[in-house]
C-alpha positions in Angstrom: 52.8 54.4 41.8 54.7 51.4 43.3 55.9 53.6 46.2 52.4 54.7 46.9 51.2 51.1 47.1 54.0 50.2 49.4 52.9 53.0 51.7 49.3 51.9 51.7 50.3 48.3 52.5 52.6 49.5 55.3 49.9 51.7 56.7 47.4 48.9 56.6 49.8 46.5 58.2 50.6 48.9 61.0 46.9 49.6 61.5 46.1 45.9 61.8 48.9 45.4 64.3 47.8 48.3 66.3 44.2 47.1 66.4 45.3 43.6 67.3 47.5 45.0 70.1 44.7 47.1 71.4 42.3 44.2 71.4 44.9 42.0 73.3 45.4 44.7 75.9 41.7 45.1 76.3 41.1 41.3 76.6 43.8 40.8 79.2 43.2 44.0 81.3 39.5 44.8 81.1 37.2 43.0 83.6 35.5 40.8 81.1 33.8 37.5 82.0 35.8 34.6 80.4 34.2 31.8 82.4 31.2 30.1 80.8 29.4 29.5 84.1 26.1 30.8 85.4 25.3 30.7 89.1 22.5 31.9 91.3 22.7 33.1 94.9 20.7 30.9 97.3 19.6 32.2 100.7 19.2 29.2 102.9 16.0 29.3 105.0 14.3 31.8 102.6 11.7 29.7 101.0 9.5 32.4 99.4 12.3 34.3 97.7 11.6 37.7 99.4 15.2 37.9 100.8 14.0 37.8 104.3 13.8 35.3 107.2 10.3 35.7 108.5 7.2 34.0 109.8 6.1 32.9 106.3 9.4 31.0 106.1 8.8 29.4 109.5 5.5 28.1 108.3 7.1 26.7 105.1 9.8 25.0 107.2 7.1 23.2 109.2 5.6 22.0 105.9 9.0 20.8 104.7 9.6 18.9 107.8 6.2 17.3 107.6 6.7 16.1 104.0 10.0 17.1 102.3 9.6 14.6 99.5 6.5 16.2 98.0 8.4 19.5 97.4 11.0 20.3 94.9 14.6 19.4 95.8 15.6 23.0 95.3 13.2 24.1 98.0 14.1 21.4 100.5 17.8 22.0 99.9 17.4 25.5 101.4 16.4 23.9 104.7 19.9 22.2 105.1 21.3 25.1 107.2 24.3 23.2 108.4 25.0 21.8 104.9 25.6 18.2 105.9 23.3 16.7 103.3 20.7 15.9 106.0 17.5 17.4 107.1 18.1 17.1 110.8 17.1 18.6 114.1 20.0 21.1 114.0 18.8 22.5 110.7 15.3 23.1 112.2 16.8 24.6 115.4 19.1 27.0 113.5 16.4 28.2 111.2 13.7 28.6 113.8 16.0 30.7 116.0 16.9 32.8 113.0 13.2 33.4 112.2 12.7 34.9 115.7 14.6 38.0 114.8 15.2 37.7 111.0 18.7 39.1 111.7 21.6 36.5 111.5 24.0 38.9 113.3 21.7 39.3 116.3 21.0 35.6 116.4 24.7 34.7 116.3 25.6 37.4 118.9 22.9 36.0 121.2 24.2 32.4 121.0 27.8 33.4 121.1 27.2 35.2 124.4 25.8 32.0 125.7 28.7 30.0 124.5 26.7 28.2 121.9 27.9 27.7 118.3 25.8 29.4 115.7 26.6 29.9 111.9 28.1 33.1 110.6 25.6 35.1 108.6 27.3 34.2 105.3 26.9 30.6 106.2 23.3 31.0 105.1 24.3 32.1 101.6 25.9 30.2 98.7 26.2 30.5 95.0 24.9 27.4 93.2 26.1 26.9 89.6 23.7 25.6 87.0 26.0 22.6 86.7 25.3 21.5 90.3 22.7 18.8 90.9 20.5 19.6 93.9 18.8 16.7 95.6 16.7 16.2 98.6 18.6 16.0 101.9 18.3 12.7 103.7 15.6 12.9 106.3 17.2 12.5 109.7 14.5 13.7 112.1 12.1 11.6 114.0 9.0 11.8 111.8 5.3 11.4 112.9 4.7 9.0 110.0 6.9 6.5 111.7 4.1 5.6 114.1 1.5 4.7 111.5 3.9 3.2 108.9 3.4 -0.3 107.6 7.1 -0.6 108.1 7.3 -1.4 111.8 11.1 -1.4 111.9 11.6 2.3 111.1 11.9 3.3 114.8 14.6 0.7 115.3 16.4 1.9 112.1 16.4 5.5 113.4 17.7 4.5 116.8 20.2 1.9 115.9 23.7 2.8 116.8 26.1 2.8 113.9 28.9 4.8 112.3 30.5 5.4 108.9 29.1 3.6 105.9 26.6 1.5 107.9 25.3 4.7 109.5 24.7 6.2 106.1 22.8 3.2 105.0 20.6 3.2 108.1 19.8 6.9 107.7 18.9 6.4 104.0 16.7 3.4 105.0 14.9 5.5 107.5 14.5 8.4 105.1 13.3 6.1 102.3 11.0 4.3 104.6 9.3 7.6 105.7 9.1 8.7 102.0 7.3 5.4 101.2 5.0 5.7 104.3 3.9 9.2 103.3 3.2 8.2 99.7 1.4 5.1 100.9 -0.8 7.1 103.3 -1.7 9.5 100.5 -2.9 6.7 98.3 -4.1 4.1 100.8 -7.8 5.0 100.5 -7.9 4.6 96.8 -5.8 1.5 96.3 -7.2 -1.5 94.5 -7.2 -4.8 96.3 -4.4 -6.1 94.0 -2.3 -3.0 95.0 -2.9 -3.6 98.7 -2.0 -7.2 98.4 1.2 -6.3 96.5 2.1 -3.7 99.1 1.6 -6.2 101.9 3.9 -8.7 100.3 6.6 -6.1 99.7 6.5 -4.7 103.2 6.7 -8.2 104.6 9.8 -8.7 102.5 11.3 -5.5 103.8 10.7 -6.6 107.4 12.4 -9.9 106.6 15.4 -8.1 105.2 15.6 -5.9 108.3 15.6 -8.9 110.6 18.4 -10.5 108.5 20.5 -7.3 108.4 20.3 -7.1 104.6 20.6 -3.3 104.6 21.6 -2.8 101.0 18.8 -5.0 99.7 16.4 -3.4 102.1 17.2 0.1 100.9 16.7 -0.9 97.3 13.5 -2.7 98.1 12.2 0.4 99.8 13.2 2.5 96.8 11.2 0.2 94.5 8.2 0.4 96.9 8.5 4.2 96.9 8.6 4.4 93.2 5.6 2.2 92.9 3.7 4.3 95.4 4.7 7.6 93.9 4.3 6.8 90.2 2.3 3.7 89.4 -1.4 3.0 89.3 -3.3 0.0 88.1 -6.4 2.1 87.6 -7.0 2.0 83.8 -4.1 -0.2 83.3 -4.6 -2.6 80.4 -5.0 -6.2 81.5 -2.3 -7.2 79.1 0.2 -4.9 80.8 -0.9 -6.1 84.3 0.0 -9.7 83.2 3.4 -8.8 81.7 5.2 -9.1 85.0 3.8 -12.6 85.5 5.4 -13.6 82.2 8.7 -12.0 83.2 8.7 -13.9 86.5 8.0 -17.2 84.7 10.9 -16.5 82.3 13.1 -15.8 85.3 12.0 -19.1 86.7 12.7 -20.8 83.4 16.3 -19.7 83.4 16.8 -21.3 86.9 14.8 -24.5 86.1 16.1 -28.0 85.8 15.0 -28.1 82.2 17.2 -25.1 81.3 20.2 -26.6 83.0 19.7 -29.7 81.0 19.5 -27.6 77.8 22.7 -25.8 78.7 24.4 -29.1 79.3 23.3 -30.4 75.9 20.9 -33.0 77.3 17.7 -31.2 76.2 16.8 -29.6 72.9 16.0 -26.0 72.3 12.5 -27.0 71.2 11.8 -28.0 74.8 12.7 -24.5 76.0 10.5 -23.0 73.3 7.7 -25.2 74.3 7.8 -23.7 77.8 7.9 -20.2 76.4 4.9 -21.0 74.2 3.0 -22.3 77.3 3.8 -19.1 79.3 2.8 -16.9 76.4 -0.6 -18.7 76.2 -1.2 -18.8 80.0 0.0 -15.4 81.0 -0.6 -13.2 78.0 -3.2 -15.1 76.0 -0.9 -15.1 73.0 -0.9 -18.1 70.7 2.5 -18.0 69.1 5.4 -20.3 68.4 8.5 -18.3 69.4 10.8 -20.5 67.4 9.0 -19.8 64.1 7.9 -16.2 64.3 7.8 -14.1 61.1 10.5 -11.4 60.5 9.9 -8.5 62.9 9.2 -5.7 60.5 7.4 -5.4 57.1 9.3 -2.7 55.2 6.5 -2.6 52.6 4.0 -1.2 55.2 4.0 2.6 55.1 2.8 2.9 58.8 6.2 1.5 59.9 7.9 4.5 58.3 5.4 6.9 59.8 6.0 5.6 63.3 9.7 5.8 62.8 9.4 9.4 61.7 7.5 10.2 64.9 10.1 8.4 66.9 12.9 10.4 65.3 10.9 13.6 65.9 10.7 13.1 69.6 14.4 12.1 69.7 15.2 15.3 68.0 13.5 17.3 70.8 16.3 16.4 73.2 18.4 19.5 73.7 21.9 19.9 75.3 20.1 21.2 78.4 18.0 18.0 78.6 21.1 15.8 78.3 22.9 17.9 80.9 20.1 17.5 83.4 19.9 13.7 82.7 23.7 13.3 83.1 23.8 15.3 86.3 21.0 13.2 87.7 22.8 9.9 86.8 26.1 11.2 88.1 25.0 12.6 91.4 21.5 11.4 92.5 21.9 9.5 95.7 19.1 7.0 95.0 20.1 6.3 91.4 23.7 5.7 92.5 22.6 3.3 95.2 20.4 1.4 92.6 23.1 1.3 89.9 25.7 0.1 92.3 24.0 -3.2 92.7 25.8 -5.6 90.3 27.0 -9.2 90.4 30.1 -11.0 89.1 30.3 -11.3 85.4 27.5 -13.3 83.8 25.8 -14.0 87.2 22.8 -11.7 86.7 20.9 -14.1 84.3 17.6 -13.2 86.1 18.2 -9.5 85.3 17.6 -8.4 88.9 20.1 -5.6 88.9 18.7 -3.6 86.0 15.1 -2.6 86.4 15.1 -0.2 89.4 17.8 2.2 88.1 16.0 2.1 84.7 12.8 3.1 86.4 14.6 6.0 88.2 16.2 7.1 84.9 12.9 7.1 83.0 11.2 9.0 85.8 13.9 11.7 85.6 13.6 11.8 81.8 9.8 12.2 82.2 10.3 15.1 84.6 12.8 16.7 82.2 10.3 16.4 79.4 7.4 17.7 81.5 5.4 14.5 81.6 5.7 13.7 77.8 6.4 9.9 77.7 7.2 9.9 74.0 9.8 12.7 74.5 11.2 10.9 77.6 11.7 7.7 75.6 13.4 9.7 72.9 15.7 11.4 75.4 16.8 8.1 76.9 17.2 6.5 73.4 19.5 9.3 72.4 21.5 9.0 75.6 22.0 5.2 75.7 22.3 4.5 71.9 25.7 3.7 70.6 25.8 5.9 67.4 26.8 4.9 63.9 26.5 1.1 64.5 25.1 0.9 61.0 28.5 1.8 59.5 29.8 -1.7 59.0 33.2 -0.5 57.7 34.1 0.8 61.2 35.2 -1.8 63.7 32.9 -1.9 66.7 35.8 -1.1 69.1 36.5 2.1 67.1 33.0 3.4 67.3 32.3 6.4 69.6 30.5 5.3 72.8 27.1 6.6 73.7 26.5 9.7 75.8 25.5 7.4 78.7 28.5 5.0 78.4 30.9 8.0 78.5 29.3 9.8 81.4 27.6 7.6 84.0 27.0 4.1 85.4 24.4 2.4 83.4 21.7 0.2 85.0 22.7 -3.5 85.4 25.9 -5.5 85.0 28.8 -4.1 83.1 28.8 -6.8 80.4 25.3 -5.8 79.4 26.5 -2.3 78.5 23.6 -0.2 77.2 21.9 -3.2 75.5 19.3 -4.1 78.2 18.6 -0.4 78.8 17.9 0.1 75.1 15.6 -2.9 75.1 13.7 -1.6 78.2 13.3 1.8 76.7 12.7 0.9 73.1 10.0 -1.7 73.6 8.5 0.3 76.4 8.3 3.2 73.8 6.9 1.0 71.1 4.0 0.1 73.4 3.1 3.8 73.3 3.3 4.1 69.5 1.5 0.9 68.8 0.2 -1.2 71.7 1.8 -3.3 74.5 0.8 -6.5 72.7 2.2 -5.4 69.4 5.4 -4.3 71.2 5.8 -7.7 72.8 5.1 -9.6 69.5 7.7 -7.4 67.7 10.2 -7.9 70.5 9.8 -11.7 70.4 10.2 -11.7 66.6 13.3 -9.5 66.9 15.0 -11.4 69.7 14.3 -14.9 68.3 15.8 -13.9 64.9 19.1 -13.2 66.7 18.9 -16.7 68.2 18.1 -18.4 64.9 21.1 -16.6 63.3 23.5 -18.0 65.9 21.7 -20.8 67.9 23.4 -21.7 71.2 22.6 -21.8 74.9 24.2 -18.4 75.3 22.0 -16.9 72.5 18.9 -18.5 74.1 19.8 -17.0 77.5 20.2 -13.6 75.9 16.9 -14.0 74.0 15.1 -14.7 77.3 16.9 -11.9 79.2 16.2 -9.4 76.4 12.5 -10.4 76.6 12.5 -9.9 80.3 14.0 -6.4 79.9 11.4 -5.7 77.2 8.6 -6.8 79.5 9.9 -4.5 82.3 10.0 -1.6 79.9 6.5 -2.2 78.6 5.1 -2.5 82.1 6.7 0.6 83.6 6.5 2.9 80.6 2.8 2.3 80.2 2.0 2.2 84.0 3.9 5.2 85.3 1.4 8.1 85.6 3.0 11.4 84.8 0.3 13.2 86.9 1.6 11.5 90.0 5.2 12.7 89.5 6.2 15.9 91.1 
């Protein structure tokens, strides 16, 4: 009996070894796919996906050249025939010549015989992995919108001789200027007087920056103008929201005022600063409140607070790995976002919070596109991305906590010392204005921020209280005012 059992064990052992060996041989010799990557073949110049270069593509190319920014990046990308990241005259030339015959070999033979360089047929094909971020090429052709643009310096920007980094800036200025001009032309007839006045002030500032040679600031100003033209509308905007930026600007002025400098030097009391805050709340927002003595921010006995929190958690939970990947790729590679996020100042020199808002607007717009226009879901996606997890676990030292998805993967808006804090303020209180109302969101924000000051009163805490409030106001304004229907 014992001998029989030994034979069974021996047979089983040999069988398992044989099977393992066979699997190993199969794994290392059979042509199996062991790379977790998905790619698609892209045919440059083929805009309708029929695997041909024909007259229909030629018509589409003309439409792309006329307004590349109104079309998806994946479509316009196919027009970059020379793959230099620009939509330039050479791209149009190559593709139009290709469309004449529809045969890249014939086209190349024709130009080679004339001593002219033309791409190989395979230059018009490439595999694009799902992990690659496709973005609009920079517009580098003389565009008809230049003539009617409110930005009169665009022609000079296009023609100005430059090389290297400066040349890149000038190309992006021209491209962004045309993008704004096209968006402005589409909306000009329906603009409210306040919007026209705002646009005139901003374009005048752009002209001044051009004259002064402030190319970086000019590019960012143009991007902000473009975002406003493409996404914002004051039609139907609550009056409270419209006034919020006036309060923000007054708070910015307060930080730079003589009174505040006196307070920081210990020659003026905190009550004097709070008195100014109380005045601005009353004049700008019609809110009668004493910021220094607000009630605690949340009543845990009120059931509605838990219901709102449950909805918030639900929309956060809709963020998938695919959503995060799209958001991260955008923040890692998008040319406009990187330009906006690059603007920082020396440590603690961005008290007015001027470096933060534009990249946050771009990030929210992308989240909104990922979430197909659902603002609550977009807020949830950003909240999940920028939040530092597990901060409620007091036993774990803060420097031992895992960083947020954003902190580990891309440049956050604003100065480094702010980390994800101001981005969370912008997003959270912008989001609360959707769940409750903009006024309730601001009141809750004030109560929350002033509590931090009361816990540790100091000029530094007062500065952060005001800066946090400015971030909250920016979030309330843009989250409410961005119209998902305007976003392509």
